C-alpha positions, 0 to 999 in steps of 0.5 A: 500499499503506497504511503500518503505524503505530506504536502511540503509548504514553502514558507513566504519570502519576506522582506521584513520580519513579522514584527515589523510588518506588524507594526506597519499594519498597526500605525493608524489602524485599529486591528483585532488579533484575528485580523493581524493573524490573517494579514501576516500569515501566522497563528493568533497565538504567535501573533499575541507573543509578538504583540507583547514584545512590541508593547514593551518597546513601543506605545501599543494601545489596546481597546479592551474587549467588551461583553456583547451580552451586558456591555461590560468592558474589560479595562486594564487588561494586560493580556492580549488575548480575548477573555473566556467569559464575562465576570459580571454575567458569565457570557462567553460572547466577547468582542476581541480586543482592537490594537494600534500603535500611537506615534 
C-alpha cells in the first residue's frame, strides 16, 4: 500500500520581519488579533506573543474587549488574548480587543 506523503509547504518570502510587518499594519489602524493573524500569515497565538514584545518597546494601545450581552468593558487588561467569559454575567460572547500603535 503506498504511503501518503505530506505536502511540503514553502515559506513565503519576506522583506521585513513579522514584528516589523505588524508594526506597519498597526500604525494608524485598529486591528484585532484575528485580523493581524490573517494579514501576516501566522497563528493568533504567535501574533499574541509578538504583540506583547511590541508593547514593551512601543506605545501599543489596546481597546479592551467588551461583553456583547451586558456591555461590560474589560479595562486595564494586560493580556493580548480575548477573555474567556464575562465576570458580570458569565457570557462567553465577548468582542476581540483592538490594537493600534500611537506615534
